[in-house]
CHARMM-style PDB file with segment names, atoms N, HN, CA, C and O in Angstrom:
ATOM      1  N   UNK     1      -2.507 -25.387 -16.277  1.00  0.00      PROA
ATOM      2  CA  UNK     1      -2.745 -24.000 -16.610  1.00  0.00      PROA
ATOM      3  C   UNK     1      -2.369 -23.117 -15.417  1.00  0.00      PROA
ATOM      4  O   UNK     1      -2.819 -23.358 -14.296  1.00  0.00      PROA
ATOM      5  N   UNK     2      -1.556 -22.111 -15.658  1.00  0.00      PROA
ATOM      6  HN  UNK     2      -1.191 -21.915 -16.568  1.00  0.00      PROA
ATOM      7  CA  UNK     2      -1.105 -21.219 -14.594  1.00  0.00      PROA
ATOM      8  C   UNK     2      -2.189 -20.196 -14.261  1.00  0.00      PROA
ATOM      9  O   UNK     2      -2.869 -19.674 -15.143  1.00  0.00      PROA
ATOM     10  N   UNK     3      -2.327 -19.929 -12.979  1.00  0.00      PROA
ATOM     11  HN  UNK     3      -1.774 -20.354 -12.262  1.00  0.00      PROA
ATOM     12  CA  UNK     3      -3.298 -18.936 -12.523  1.00  0.00      PROA
ATOM     13  C   UNK     3      -2.555 -17.624 -12.299  1.00  0.00      PROA
ATOM     14  O   UNK     3      -1.828 -17.491 -11.315  1.00  0.00      PROA
ATOM     15  N   UNK     4      -2.725 -16.647 -13.200  1.00  0.00      PROA
ATOM     16  HN  UNK     4      -3.316 -16.755 -14.000  1.00  0.00      PROA
ATOM     17  CA  UNK     4      -1.997 -15.384 -13.147  1.00  0.00      PROA
ATOM     18  C   UNK     4      -2.707 -14.314 -12.325  1.00  0.00      PROA
ATOM     19  O   UNK     4      -2.194 -13.203 -12.192  1.00  0.00      PROA
ATOM     20  N   UNK     5      -3.868 -14.624 -11.776  1.00  0.00      PROA
ATOM     21  HN  UNK     5      -4.285 -15.527 -11.884  1.00  0.00      PROA
ATOM     22  CA  UNK     5      -4.620 -13.635 -11.004  1.00  0.00      PROA
ATOM     23  C   UNK     5      -3.883 -13.309  -9.703  1.00  0.00      PROA
ATOM     24  O   UNK     5      -3.457 -14.208  -8.978  1.00  0.00      PROA
ATOM     25  N   UNK     6      -3.740 -12.019  -9.418  1.00  0.00      PROA
ATOM     26  HN  UNK     6      -4.086 -11.289 -10.007  1.00  0.00      PROA
ATOM     27  CA  UNK     6      -3.065 -11.572  -8.199  1.00  0.00      PROA
ATOM     28  C   UNK     6      -3.963 -11.863  -7.005  1.00  0.00      PROA
ATOM     29  O   UNK     6      -5.168 -11.616  -7.045  1.00  0.00      PROA
ATOM     30  N   UNK     7      -3.363 -12.392  -5.941  1.00  0.00      PROA
ATOM     31  HN  UNK     7      -2.383 -12.593  -5.908  1.00  0.00      PROA
ATOM     32  CA  UNK     7      -4.120 -12.735  -4.741  1.00  0.00      PROA
ATOM     33  C   UNK     7      -3.548 -12.000  -3.543  1.00  0.00      PROA
ATOM     34  O   UNK     7      -2.434 -11.477  -3.596  1.00  0.00      PROA
ATOM     35  N   UNK     8      -4.304 -11.963  -2.478  1.00  0.00      PROA
ATOM     36  HN  UNK     8      -5.208 -12.387  -2.435  1.00  0.00      PROA
ATOM     37  CA  UNK     8      -3.846 -11.346  -1.244  1.00  0.00      PROA
ATOM     38  C   UNK     8      -3.936  -9.835  -1.293  1.00  0.00      PROA
ATOM     39  O   UNK     8      -4.651  -9.275  -2.124  1.00  0.00      PROA
ATOM     40  N   UNK     9      -3.206  -9.170  -0.396  1.00  0.00      PROA
ATOM     41  HN  UNK     9      -2.626  -9.625   0.279  1.00  0.00      PROA
ATOM     42  CA  UNK     9      -3.269  -7.708  -0.323  1.00  0.00      PROA
ATOM     43  C   UNK     9      -2.922  -7.015  -1.641  1.00  0.00      PROA
ATOM     44  O   UNK     9      -3.473  -5.955  -1.939  1.00  0.00      PROA
ATOM     45  N   UNK    10      -2.029  -7.588  -2.424  1.00  0.00      PROA
ATOM     46  HN  UNK    10      -1.581  -8.449  -2.181  1.00  0.00      PROA
ATOM     47  CA  UNK    10      -1.638  -6.967  -3.699  1.00  0.00      PROA
ATOM     48  C   UNK    10      -2.811  -6.840  -4.657  1.00  0.00      PROA
ATOM     49  O   UNK    10      -2.768  -6.024  -5.578  1.00  0.00      PROA
ATOM     50  N   UNK    11      -3.855  -7.628  -4.458  1.00  0.00      PROA
ATOM     51  HN  UNK    11      -3.890  -8.291  -3.710  1.00  0.00      PROA
ATOM     52  CA  UNK    11      -5.020  -7.538  -5.342  1.00  0.00      PROA
ATOM     53  C   UNK    11      -5.763  -6.214  -5.159  1.00  0.00      PROA
ATOM     54  O   UNK    11      -6.542  -5.822  -6.028  1.00  0.00      PROA
ATOM     55  N   UNK    12      -5.534  -5.524  -4.045  1.00  0.00      PROA
ATOM     56  HN  UNK    12      -4.901  -5.843  -3.340  1.00  0.00      PROA
ATOM     57  CA  UNK    12      -6.186  -4.233  -3.792  1.00  0.00      PROA
ATOM     58  C   UNK    12      -5.414  -3.050  -4.369  1.00  0.00      PROA
ATOM     59  O   UNK    12      -5.961  -1.953  -4.480  1.00  0.00      PROA
ATOM     60  N   UNK    13      -4.154  -3.256  -4.739  1.00  0.00      PROA
ATOM     61  HN  UNK    13      -3.709  -4.147  -4.649  1.00  0.00      PROA
ATOM     62  CA  UNK    13      -3.298  -2.156  -5.182  1.00  0.00      PROA
ATOM     63  C   UNK    13      -3.876  -1.355  -6.340  1.00  0.00      PROA
ATOM     64  O   UNK    13      -3.871  -0.126  -6.266  1.00  0.00      PROA
ATOM     65  N   UNK    14      -4.375  -1.977  -7.406  1.00  0.00      PROA
ATOM     66  HN  UNK    14      -4.379  -2.975  -7.466  1.00  0.00      PROA
ATOM     67  CA  UNK    14      -4.909  -1.178  -8.519  1.00  0.00      PROA
ATOM     68  C   UNK    14      -6.052  -0.248  -8.100  1.00  0.00      PROA
ATOM     69  O   UNK    14      -6.115   0.893  -8.556  1.00  0.00      PROA
ATOM     70  N   UNK    15      -6.945  -0.722  -7.245  1.00  0.00      PROA
ATOM     71  HN  UNK    15      -6.894  -1.649  -6.874  1.00  0.00      PROA
ATOM     72  CA  UNK    15      -8.064   0.130  -6.829  1.00  0.00      PROA
ATOM     73  C   UNK    15      -7.597   1.257  -5.909  1.00  0.00      PROA
ATOM     74  O   UNK    15      -8.147   2.357  -5.960  1.00  0.00      PROA
ATOM     75  N   UNK    16      -6.595   1.003  -5.074  1.00  0.00      PROA
ATOM     76  HN  UNK    16      -6.148   0.109  -5.032  1.00  0.00      PROA
ATOM     77  CA  UNK    16      -6.045   2.048  -4.203  1.00  0.00      PROA
ATOM     78  C   UNK    16      -5.376   3.123  -5.051  1.00  0.00      PROA
ATOM     79  O   UNK    16      -5.567   4.316  -4.819  1.00  0.00      PROA
ATOM     80  N   UNK    17      -4.590   2.691  -6.037  1.00  0.00      PROA
ATOM     81  HN  UNK    17      -4.435   1.721  -6.226  1.00  0.00      PROA
ATOM     82  CA  UNK    17      -3.909   3.643  -6.915  1.00  0.00      PROA
ATOM     83  C   UNK    17      -4.907   4.492  -7.689  1.00  0.00      PROA
ATOM     84  O   UNK    17      -4.708   5.695  -7.855  1.00  0.00      PROA
ATOM     85  N   UNK    18      -5.966   3.875  -8.156  1.00  0.00      PROA
ATOM     86  HN  UNK    18      -6.128   2.897  -8.022  1.00  0.00      PROA
ATOM     87  CA  UNK    18      -6.982   4.609  -8.916  1.00  0.00      PROA
ATOM     88  C   UNK    18      -7.727   5.605  -8.019  1.00  0.00      PROA
ATOM     89  O   UNK    18      -7.934   6.756  -8.401  1.00  0.00      PROA
ATOM     90  N   UNK    19      -8.123   5.157  -6.835  1.00  0.00      PROA
ATOM     91  HN  UNK    19      -7.954   4.221  -6.525  1.00  0.00      PROA
ATOM     92  CA  UNK    19      -8.914   6.003  -5.939  1.00  0.00      PROA
ATOM     93  C   UNK    19      -8.131   7.209  -5.421  1.00  0.00      PROA
ATOM     94  O   UNK    19      -8.663   8.318  -5.362  1.00  0.00      PROA
ATOM     95  N   UNK    20      -6.862   6.991  -5.046  1.00  0.00      PROA
ATOM     96  HN  UNK    20      -6.430   6.091  -5.095  1.00  0.00      PROA
ATOM     97  CA  UNK    20      -6.086   8.047  -4.402  1.00  0.00      PROA
ATOM     98  C   UNK    20      -5.081   8.735  -5.324  1.00  0.00      PROA
ATOM     99  O   UNK    20      -4.440   9.706  -4.923  1.00  0.00      PROA
ATOM    100  N   UNK    21      -4.937   8.239  -6.558  1.00  0.00      PROA
ATOM    101  HN  UNK    21      -5.458   7.450  -6.883  1.00  0.00      PROA
ATOM    102  CA  UNK    21      -4.100   8.904  -7.548  1.00  0.00      PROA
ATOM    103  C   UNK    21      -2.599   8.833  -7.310  1.00  0.00      PROA
ATOM    104  O   UNK    21      -1.843   9.626  -7.871  1.00  0.00      PROA
ATOM    105  N   UNK    22      -2.166   7.900  -6.491  1.00  0.00      PROA
ATOM    106  HN  UNK    22      -2.780   7.256  -6.035  1.00  0.00      PROA
ATOM    107  CA  UNK    22      -0.737   7.730  -6.216  1.00  0.00      PROA
ATOM    108  C   UNK    22      -0.384   6.249  -6.339  1.00  0.00      PROA
ATOM    109  O   UNK    22      -1.203   5.393  -6.005  1.00  0.00      PROA
ATOM    110  N   UNK    23       0.824   5.934  -6.813  1.00  0.00      PROA
ATOM    111  HN  UNK    23       1.490   6.630  -7.084  1.00  0.00      PROA
ATOM    112  CA  UNK    23       1.240   4.533  -6.871  1.00  0.00      PROA
ATOM    113  C   UNK    23       1.513   3.989  -5.466  1.00  0.00      PROA
ATOM    114  O   UNK    23       1.739   4.757  -4.531  1.00  0.00      PROA
ATOM    115  N   UNK    24       1.492   2.695  -5.328  1.00  0.00      PROA
ATOM    116  HN  UNK    24       1.308   2.071  -6.088  1.00  0.00      PROA
ATOM    117  CA  UNK    24       1.745   2.055  -4.030  1.00  0.00      PROA
ATOM    118  C   UNK    24       3.119   2.453  -3.498  1.00  0.00      PROA
ATOM    119  O   UNK    24       3.300   2.584  -2.287  1.00  0.00      PROA
ATOM    120  N   UNK    25       4.081   2.646  -4.389  1.00  0.00      PROA
ATOM    121  HN  UNK    25       3.934   2.539  -5.372  1.00  0.00      PROA
ATOM    122  CA  UNK    25       5.424   3.057  -3.961  1.00  0.00      PROA
ATOM    123  C   UNK    25       5.381   4.367  -3.171  1.00  0.00      PROA
ATOM    124  O   UNK    25       6.173   4.553  -2.247  1.00  0.00      PROA
ATOM    125  N   UNK    26       4.484   5.260  -3.515  1.00  0.00      PROA
ATOM    126  HN  UNK    26       3.841   5.109  -4.265  1.00  0.00      PROA
ATOM    127  CA  UNK    26       4.326   6.527  -2.786  1.00  0.00      PROA
ATOM    128  C   UNK    26       3.929   6.255  -1.336  1.00  0.00      PROA
ATOM    129  O   UNK    26       4.504   6.830  -0.412  1.00  0.00      PROA
ATOM    130  N   UNK    27       2.952   5.383  -1.143  1.00  0.00      PROA
ATOM    131  HN  UNK    27       2.485   4.916  -1.894  1.00  0.00      PROA
ATOM    132  CA  UNK    27       2.464   5.082   0.205  1.00  0.00      PROA
ATOM    133  C   UNK    27       3.518   4.335   1.017  1.00  0.00      PROA
ATOM    134  O   UNK    27       3.665   4.574   2.216  1.00  0.00      PROA
ATOM    135  N   UNK    28       4.250   3.432   0.366  1.00  0.00      PROA
ATOM    136  HN  UNK    28       4.130   3.239  -0.608  1.00  0.00      PROA
ATOM    137  CA  UNK    28       5.324   2.716   1.054  1.00  0.00      PROA
ATOM    138  C   UNK    28       6.417   3.679   1.504  1.00  0.00      PROA
ATOM    139  O   UNK    28       6.967   3.528   2.594  1.00  0.00      PROA
ATOM    140  N   UNK    29       6.733   4.666   0.671  1.00  0.00      PROA
ATOM    141  HN  UNK    29       6.286   4.788  -0.215  1.00  0.00      PROA
ATOM    142  CA  UNK    29       7.754   5.653   1.030  1.00  0.00      PROA
ATOM    143  C   UNK    29       7.312   6.469   2.244  1.00  0.00      PROA
ATOM    144  O   UNK    29       8.123   6.766   3.121  1.00  0.00      PROA
ATOM    145  N   UNK    30       6.032   6.833   2.299  1.00  0.00      PROA
ATOM    146  HN  UNK    30       5.373   6.592   1.587  1.00  0.00      PROA
ATOM    147  CA  UNK    30       5.518   7.555   3.468  1.00  0.00      PROA
ATOM    148  C   UNK    30       5.691   6.732   4.742  1.00  0.00      PROA
ATOM    149  O   UNK    30       6.091   7.253   5.784  1.00  0.00      PROA
ATOM    150  N   UNK    31       5.386   5.452   4.643  1.00  0.00      PROA
ATOM    151  HN  UNK    31       5.062   5.029   3.797  1.00  0.00      PROA
ATOM    152  CA  UNK    31       5.504   4.581   5.812  1.00  0.00      PROA
ATOM    153  C   UNK    31       6.957   4.409   6.228  1.00  0.00      PROA
ATOM    154  O   UNK    31       7.272   4.454   7.417  1.00  0.00      PROA
ATOM    155  N   UNK    32       7.849   4.212   5.252  1.00  0.00      PROA
ATOM    156  HN  UNK    32       7.593   4.176   4.286  1.00  0.00      PROA
ATOM    157  CA  UNK    32       9.269   4.059   5.577  1.00  0.00      PROA
ATOM    158  C   UNK    32       9.818   5.318   6.243  1.00  0.00      PROA
ATOM    159  O   UNK    32      10.652   5.228   7.144  1.00  0.00      PROA
ATOM    160  N   UNK    33       9.360   6.482   5.811  1.00  0.00      PROA
ATOM    161  HN  UNK    33       8.683   6.555   5.079  1.00  0.00      PROA
ATOM    162  CA  UNK    33       9.816   7.744   6.398  1.00  0.00      PROA
ATOM    163  C   UNK    33       9.331   7.892   7.842  1.00  0.00      PROA
ATOM    164  O   UNK    33       9.915   8.650   8.617  1.00  0.00      PROA
ATOM    165  N   UNK    34       8.279   7.181   8.201  1.00  0.00      PROA
ATOM    166  HN  UNK    34       7.804   6.566   7.571  1.00  0.00      PROA
ATOM    167  CA  UNK    34       7.715   7.273   9.542  1.00  0.00      PROA
ATOM    168  C   UNK    34       8.320   6.323  10.549  1.00  0.00      PROA
ATOM    169  O   UNK    34       7.979   6.391  11.730  1.00  0.00      PROA
ATOM    170  N   UNK    35       9.216   5.428  10.121  1.00  0.00      PROA
ATOM    171  HN  UNK    35       9.493   5.372   9.162  1.00  0.00      PROA
ATOM    172  CA  UNK    35       9.851   4.470  11.037  1.00  0.00      PROA
ATOM    173  C   UNK    35      10.823   5.174  11.946  1.00  0.00      PROA
ATOM    174  O   UNK    35      11.395   6.180  11.525  1.00  0.00      PROA
ATOM    175  N   UNK    36      11.051   4.729  13.141  1.00  0.00      PROA
ATOM    176  HN  UNK    36      10.587   3.912  13.483  1.00  0.00      PROA
ATOM    177  CA  UNK    36      10.287   3.689  13.820  1.00  0.00      PROA
ATOM    178  C   UNK    36       9.013   4.281  14.422  1.00  0.00      PROA
ATOM    179  O   UNK    36       9.009   5.397  14.941  1.00  0.00      PROA
ATOM    180  N   UNK    37       7.968   3.526  14.339  1.00  0.00      PROA
ATOM    181  HN  UNK    37       7.971   2.620  13.917  1.00  0.00      PROA
ATOM    182  CA  UNK    37       6.681   3.969  14.876  1.00  0.00      PROA
ATOM    183  C   UNK    37       5.807   2.751  15.137  1.00  0.00      PROA
ATOM    184  O   UNK    37       6.037   1.672  14.592  1.00  0.00      PROA
ATOM    185  N   UNK    38       4.815   2.943  15.970  1.00  0.00      PROA
ATOM    186  HN  UNK    38       4.628   3.820  16.414  1.00  0.00      PROA
ATOM    187  CA  UNK    38       3.838   1.889  16.228  1.00  0.00      PROA
ATOM    188  C   UNK    38       2.861   1.809  15.062  1.00  0.00      PROA
ATOM    189  O   UNK    38       2.737   2.745  14.271  1.00  0.00      PROA
ATOM    190  N   UNK    39       2.181   0.695  14.970  1.00  0.00      PROA
ATOM    191  HN  UNK    39       2.281  -0.065  15.612  1.00  0.00      PROA
ATOM    192  CA  UNK    39       1.263   0.448  13.859  1.00  0.00      PROA
ATOM    193  C   UNK    39       0.259   1.580  13.668  1.00  0.00      PROA
ATOM    194  O   UNK    39       0.114   2.092  12.558  1.00  0.00      PROA
ATOM    195  N   UNK    40      -0.424   1.971  14.715  1.00  0.00      PROA
ATOM    196  HN  UNK    40      -0.307   1.555  15.617  1.00  0.00      PROA
ATOM    197  CA  UNK    40      -1.461   2.998  14.577  1.00  0.00      PROA
ATOM    198  C   UNK    40      -0.871   4.372  14.245  1.00  0.00      PROA
ATOM    199  O   UNK    40      -1.551   5.199  13.637  1.00  0.00      PROA
ATOM    200  N   UNK    41       0.358   4.622  14.626  1.00  0.00      PROA
ATOM    201  HN  UNK    41       0.911   3.950  15.120  1.00  0.00      PROA
ATOM    202  CA  UNK    41       1.025   5.866  14.234  1.00  0.00      PROA
ATOM    203  C   UNK    41       1.278   5.875  12.728  1.00  0.00      PROA
ATOM    204  O   UNK    41       1.141   6.909  12.074  1.00  0.00      PROA
ATOM    205  N   UNK    42       1.647   4.720  12.185  1.00  0.00      PROA
ATOM    206  HN  UNK    42       1.758   3.880  12.715  1.00  0.00      PROA
ATOM    207  CA  UNK    42       1.848   4.611  10.736  1.00  0.00      PROA
ATOM    208  C   UNK    42       0.521   4.751   9.998  1.00  0.00      PROA
ATOM    209  O   UNK    42       0.457   5.388   8.946  1.00  0.00      PROA
ATOM    210  N   UNK    43      -0.525   4.164  10.539  1.00  0.00      PROA
ATOM    211  HN  UNK    43      -0.474   3.646  11.393  1.00  0.00      PROA
ATOM    212  CA  UNK    43      -1.855   4.286   9.930  1.00  0.00      PROA
ATOM    213  C   UNK    43      -2.262   5.756   9.885  1.00  0.00      PROA
ATOM    214  O   UNK    43      -2.837   6.210   8.896  1.00  0.00      PROA
ATOM    215  N   UNK    44      -1.972   6.493  10.936  1.00  0.00      PROA
ATOM    216  HN  UNK    44      -1.504   6.124  11.740  1.00  0.00      PROA
ATOM    217  CA  UNK    44      -2.317   7.912  10.986  1.00  0.00      PROA
ATOM    218  C   UNK    44      -1.575   8.713   9.917  1.00  0.00      PROA
ATOM    219  O   UNK    44      -2.095   9.715   9.428  1.00  0.00      PROA
ATOM    220  N   UNK    45      -0.370   8.285   9.552  1.00  0.00      PROA
ATOM    221  HN  UNK    45       0.052   7.470   9.950  1.00  0.00      PROA
ATOM    222  CA  UNK    45       0.379   8.964   8.493  1.00  0.00      PROA
ATOM    223  C   UNK    45      -0.333   8.875   7.152  1.00  0.00      PROA
ATOM    224  O   UNK    45      -0.265   9.790   6.332  1.00  0.00      PROA
ATOM    225  N   UNK    46      -1.011   7.765   6.948  1.00  0.00      PROA
ATOM    226  HN  UNK    46      -1.066   7.022   7.615  1.00  0.00      PROA
ATOM    227  CA  UNK    46      -1.686   7.555   5.672  1.00  0.00      PROA
ATOM    228  C   UNK    46      -2.940   8.384   5.594  1.00  0.00      PROA
ATOM    229  OT1 UNK    46      -3.648   8.340   4.588  1.00  0.00      PROA
TER     230      UNK     46
END
């Protein structure tokens, strides 16, 4: 029997999308627009 349950960080995507009203693609685009940057600089963009 195949286990179709999403695991790892992707398992949080539905709750993030619901809470903030934007798809994950929106947040990824923000991060890509911020490159090159250090990790905490990218976190600050979010």
